[in-house]
C-alpha positions in Angstrom: 93.6 -129.0 211.2 96.6 -126.8 212.0 97.6 -126.8 208.4 94.1 -125.8 207.3 94.0 -123.0 210.0 97.4 -121.7 208.9 96.3 -121.6 205.2 93.1 -119.7 206.2 95.1 -117.2 208.2 97.6 -116.6 205.4 94.8 -116.0 202.9 93.2 -113.5 205.2 96.4 -111.6 205.6 97.0 -111.6 201.9 93.5 -110.3 201.3 94.0 -107.5 203.8 97.3 -106.5 202.2 95.7 -106.5 198.7 92.7 -104.3 199.8 95.1 -101.9 201.6 97.2 -101.5 198.4 94.1 -100.8 196.3 92.9 -98.2 198.9 96.3 -96.5 199.0 96.5 -96.4 195.2 93.0 -95.0 194.9 93.7 -92.3 197.5 96.9 -91.4 195.8 95.1 -91.0 192.4 92.3 -88.9 193.8 94.6 -86.5 195.8 96.2 -83.6 193.9 99.9 -84.0 193.4 102.3 -81.6 195.0 103.2 -79.0 192.5 106.7 -79.4 191.2 106.9 -77.1 188.2 109.6 -77.1 185.7 112.2 -74.4 186.0 110.9 -72.6 182.9 107.2 -72.5 184.0 106.3 -69.3 185.8 103.6 -69.8 188.4 101.2 -67.5 190.2 100.7 -68.3 193.9 98.3 -66.3 196.2 98.8 -68.7 199.2 101.5 -70.8 200.7 99.9 -73.9 199.5 101.7 -75.1 196.3 98.6 -77.0 195.2 96.8 -73.7 194.7 99.3 -72.3 192.3 98.7 -72.1 188.6 100.8 -71.1 185.5 101.0 -67.4 184.6 100.3 -68.3 180.9 97.1 -70.2 180.5 97.6 -73.7 179.0 94.6 -74.6 176.8 93.2 -78.1 176.0 90.3 -79.2 173.9 87.9 -78.7 176.8 86.9 -75.4 178.4 88.9 -74.5 181.5 88.5 -71.6 183.9 90.9 -68.7 183.2 92.1 -66.8 186.2 91.9 -63.0 186.1 95.7 -62.6 186.3 96.5 -65.2 183.7 97.8 -64.4 180.2 95.8 -65.9 177.4 97.6 -67.0 174.3 96.1 -65.7 171.0 93.8 -67.8 168.9 91.7 -69.5 171.6 88.0 -70.0 171.9 87.1 -67.8 174.9 83.7 -67.7 176.7 82.7 -65.1 179.2 79.7 -65.3 181.6 78.4 -61.7 181.6 76.5 -62.4 184.8 79.3 -63.8 186.9 82.3 -62.5 185.0 83.7 -66.0 184.8 86.0 -66.7 181.9 86.7 -70.0 180.2 88.9 -70.9 177.3 90.0 -73.9 175.1 91.7 -74.6 171.8 89.8 -73.1 168.9 88.1 -75.6 166.6 86.8 -74.0 163.3 84.6 -77.0 162.6 82.8 -77.0 165.9 79.2 -75.9 165.9 77.6 -74.0 168.7 74.6 -76.0 169.9 73.0 -72.8 171.3 72.6 -71.5 167.7 71.2 -74.7 166.3 68.0 -74.3 164.3 68.3 -70.5 164.1 68.0 -68.9 160.6 71.0 -67.2 159.1 70.6 -64.1 157.0 73.5 -62.4 155.3 71.5 -59.6 153.6 72.6 -56.0 154.3 69.9 -53.5 155.1 70.6 -49.8 154.5 68.6 -47.5 156.9 68.2 -43.9 155.9 69.0 -41.5 158.7 66.0 -39.8 160.1 65.7 -36.3 158.8 65.4 -33.5 161.3 62.2 -31.6 161.1 64.1 -28.3 160.7 67.7 -27.2 160.3 67.7 -25.1 163.4 69.5 -26.6 166.4 67.5 -27.0 169.5 68.9 -24.8 172.2 67.8 -24.9 175.7 66.1 -21.7 176.9 68.5 -19.5 178.9 71.6 -21.3 177.5 74.7 -19.1 177.2 75.6 -17.7 173.8 78.0 -19.9 171.7 81.6 -18.7 171.9 83.8 -19.9 169.0 86.9 -19.0 171.0 87.8 -21.0 174.2 87.9 -19.4 177.6 91.2 -17.6 178.4 92.1 -18.4 182.0 93.4 -15.6 184.1 96.5 -16.1 186.2 96.0 -16.9 189.8 97.7 -13.6 190.8 97.6 -10.2 189.1 101.0 -9.2 187.8 101.7 -5.8 189.3 104.6 -5.2 187.1 102.5 -5.5 184.0 99.7 -3.3 185.4 102.3 -0.6 186.3 103.8 -0.7 182.8 100.4 -0.2 181.2 99.8 2.9 183.4 103.2 4.2 182.5 102.6 4.2 178.7 99.1 5.7 179.1 100.5 8.5 181.3 103.2 9.1 178.7 100.6 9.5 176.0 98.2 11.7 177.9 100.7 14.0 179.7 102.1 17.1 178.2 105.4 16.3 179.9 107.4 13.6 178.3 108.1 10.5 180.4 111.7 9.8 181.1 113.1 7.7 178.3 114.4 4.9 180.5 111.1 4.6 182.3 109.1 4.3 179.1 111.6 1.9 177.5 111.4 -0.4 180.6 107.6 -0.3 180.5 107.4 -1.1 176.8 109.8 -4.0 177.2 107.8 -5.5 180.0 104.5 -5.2 178.0 106.3 -6.7 175.0 107.2 -9.8 177.0 103.6 -10.3 178.2 101.9 -9.4 174.9 102.4 -12.9 173.4 100.3 -14.4 176.2 96.6 -14.7 175.3 95.4 -13.4 178.6 97.7 -10.4 178.7 97.2 -9.8 175.0 93.5 -9.5 175.7 94.2 -7.1 178.6 96.1 -4.8 176.3 93.5 -4.9 173.6 90.6 -4.2 176.0 92.3 -1.0 177.3 91.4 1.6 174.7 93.8 4.2 176.1 96.7 1.8 176.1 96.0 0.8 172.5 95.8 4.5 171.5 99.1 5.2 173.2 100.8 2.3 171.4 99.5 3.5 168.0 100.8 7.0 168.7 104.2 5.6 169.5 104.1 3.6 166.3 104.1 6.9 164.3 107.4 8.8 164.4 105.9 12.3 164.1 108.7 14.7 165.1 110.4 12.2 167.4 114.0 11.6 166.5 115.7 8.6 167.9 119.5 8.5 168.0 121.2 6.1 165.5 123.1 4.7 168.4 120.0 3.0 169.7 119.5 -0.6 168.6 116.4 -1.2 166.5 114.8 -3.6 169.0 115.1 -0.8 171.7 113.3 1.8 169.6 109.8 3.0 170.8 108.2 2.5 167.4 109.6 -1.0 167.1 108.4 -2.1 170.5 104.9 -0.5 169.9 104.7 -2.5 166.7 105.8 -5.7 168.3 103.3 -5.3 171.1 100.3 -4.6 168.9 101.1 -7.3 166.4 101.6 -9.9 169.1 98.4 -8.9 171.0 96.1 -9.5 168.0 98.1 -12.3 166.3 96.3 -15.6 166.7 94.2 -14.1 169.6 90.7 -13.8 168.3 89.4 -12.3 171.6 92.0 -9.5 171.6 91.2 -8.7 167.9 87.5 -8.6 168.8 88.1 -6.2 171.6 90.0 -3.8 169.3 87.4 -4.1 166.6 84.7 -3.2 169.2 86.4 0.0 170.2 88.0 0.7 166.8 86.1 3.9 166.0 87.1 5.3 169.4 90.7 4.2 169.0 91.2 5.6 165.5 89.5 9.0 166.0 92.2 10.1 168.5 94.8 12.6 167.4 98.2 11.8 168.8 99.1 15.5 169.0 97.1 18.7 168.6 96.5 19.5 165.0 97.9 16.2 163.8 96.0 13.6 161.7 94.0 10.9 163.4 95.3 7.4 164.0 93.1 6.2 161.1 94.7 8.6 158.7 98.2 7.9 159.9 97.8 4.2 159.8 96.2 3.9 156.3 98.1 6.7 154.5 101.6 6.4 155.9 101.9 3.1 154.2 102.5 4.6 150.8 106.3 5.4 150.2 107.0 9.0 149.3 110.8 9.3 149.8 113.3 9.8 147.1 115.2 6.6 146.2 118.7 6.2 147.6 118.2 8.7 150.4 118.5 8.3 154.1 114.9 9.2 154.3 114.0 6.2 152.2 115.8 3.9 154.6 113.9 5.4 157.6 110.6 5.2 155.6 111.2 1.5 154.8 111.6 0.8 158.5 108.3 2.5 159.3 106.6 0.5 156.6 108.0 -2.6 158.3 106.4 -1.7 161.6 103.0 -0.7 160.0 102.7 -3.9 158.0 103.4 -6.0 161.0 100.4 -4.5 162.7 98.1 -4.3 159.7 98.6 -8.0 158.9 96.8 -8.9 162.1 94.2 -6.2 162.0 92.9 -7.1 158.6 91.6 -10.4 160.0 88.8 -8.2 161.4 85.9 -7.8 158.9 85.2 -4.2 160.1 88.8 -3.1 159.9 89.4 -4.9 156.5 86.4 -3.1 155.0 87.6 0.3 156.3 91.1 -0.4 154.9 89.7 -1.1 151.4 87.5 2.0 151.5 90.5 4.1 152.4 92.6 3.0 149.4 94.8 0.8 151.6 95.4 -1.6 148.7 96.7 1.3 146.6 99.4 2.0 149.2 100.4 -1.7 149.3 100.8 -1.7 145.5 103.1 1.3 145.7 105.3 -0.6 148.1 105.5 -3.6 145.6 106.5 -1.2 142.9 109.4 0.3 144.8 112.9 -0.7 143.6 115.9 -1.2 145.7 117.2 -3.8 148.1 115.9 -2.0 151.1 112.3 -2.8 150.0 112.7 -6.5 149.2 111.7 -7.9 152.6 108.9 -5.3 152.9 107.5 -6.4 149.5 107.5 -10.0 150.5 105.5 -9.1 153.7 103.0 -7.2 151.7 102.5 -10.1 149.2 101.9 -12.4 152.2 99.3 -10.0 153.7 97.4 -9.7 150.4 97.4 -13.4 149.6 96.5 -14.5 153.2 93.8 -11.9 153.5 92.1 -11.9 150.1 93.4 -14.6 147.7 94.6 -17.8 149.3 91.7 -19.7 151.0 94.1 -22.3 152.4 95.6 -19.6 154.6 92.3 -18.2 155.8 91.6 -15.7 153.1 88.0 -14.6 152.5 87.5 -14.8 148.7 85.4 -12.4 146.7 86.2 -9.3 148.7 89.1 -8.1 146.6 89.9 -7.3 143.8 86.8 -5.2 143.6 87.3 -4.0 140.0 87.6 -6.0 136.8 90.8 -6.2 134.8 91.2 -3.5 132.2 93.3 -3.1 129.1 97.0 -3.3 129.9 97.7 0.0 128.2 95.7 2.0 130.8 97.9 0.5 133.6 101.1 1.3 131.7 100.4 5.0 131.5 101.3 5.7 135.1 99.6 8.0 137.5 96.9 7.3 140.1 94.8 5.4 137.6 97.5 2.8 137.3 97.3 1.9 141.0 93.8 0.6 141.1 92.6 -2.9 141.8 92.3 -3.5 138.0 96.0 -2.9 137.4 97.5 -5.3 140.0 97.7 -8.1 137.4 99.5 -6.0 135.0 102.1 -4.8 137.5 102.7 -8.3 138.9 103.1 -9.7 135.4 105.8 -7.1 134.8 107.6 -7.9 138.0 107.4 -11.7 137.4 109.0 -11.3 133.9 112.0 -9.4 135.2 115.4 -10.9 135.7 115.7 -12.6 139.0 112.0 -12.2 139.7 111.2 -13.0 143.4 109.1 -16.1 144.2 106.4 -14.0 145.9 105.7 -12.1 142.6 104.9 -15.3 140.7 102.7 -16.8 143.4 100.8 -13.5 143.9 100.4 -13.0 140.1 98.9 -16.5 139.8 96.4 -15.8 142.6 95.5 -12.5 141.1 94.8 -14.0 137.7 92.5 -16.6 139.3 90.6 -14.0 141.3 90.1 -11.2 138.8 87.3 -11.1 136.3 88.3 -10.4 132.7 86.9 -7.2 131.4 85.4 -9.0 128.4 82.7 -10.2 130.7 81.6 -6.7 131.6 79.6 -4.3 129.5 81.2 -1.2 127.9 84.7 -2.2 128.8 87.8 -2.5 126.6 88.8 -5.9 125.3 90.8 -7.7 127.9 94.5 -8.4 127.2 95.8 -11.6 128.7 98.5 -10.9 131.2 
């Protein structure tokens, strides 16, 4: 009986130990292991509990797993996003896998071209009371008015209107201040909108009986500074040019001195060189031409001023510059060629085609005779051809000649005109 009881007790103890080992094993399997990442695995941990950490780089399997927002996803995975909850899942991509959600749906690979709906009219629909369209952006004013600039403007206006000449140093300082500001779009517009200031600058541009000592540097001369200010104010500043165009008639009717020619006459007719070659007067005249062309190049972007320039034989004066010989004129001629091409002939640089030349090409013999008749629009091609054929012909002459030939209409296409000779 004791033996039987002992065996029974031993079996019971063995059974308890067996059950306990199974329970421990089960509990161990169901509980998450304590994270013990490899040294090379970077983890993201938002709490102190290592069991809640996860790798920075998502590790995909063949089953979808949740992707945390701050995990990096390797390329080439199959990713699903729940647009309602924002939950993201990913797994290894299987190209042979079919999406059961698309089962039974028809597949159509045809391409349908839909014609855009045509508007009922070409006129844009503009809201009533809307502001007028401005092709030029708004030019912001500075936060504070520059008193130095304002005082300088008043100085040059006073110098132009007063019978007493302003002290040279005072006027020079005012012009240099305005010259510094003229390149700014806002101040360039302020200059252009002040009609009296523009008139004063034009009057300073023309030498008249003013004699400046040779000891003065070119960049300190009144006519140089006036040219620099006017050309900078209208150059690449559409609003400033529009302001000058608006008051152009008032500006150009002014006579700088009693009994003198108007600004319009001075500007358009002083371009043509009249000095004897090789003289000191020719050198001074070439400098004046330099200052005029710098201003005219910007002004001719205005349709109104451009038309007036053509009507006042401005192109005849430009051709006379191109026909001058001598090293002193070379840079002036290159500038004139640029103005002509950029304004009338080369569309790539903003030229308006069809405005000039206004006359058809004539027989070359008429242009070779000399005199006023050889300076018309119809003779530009002849003269440029002669310049281009000369020894050491400048590059500008060949380019301008090519553009002229393309723009001019042969006389053979007009009635009662001599047979056209090819240039």
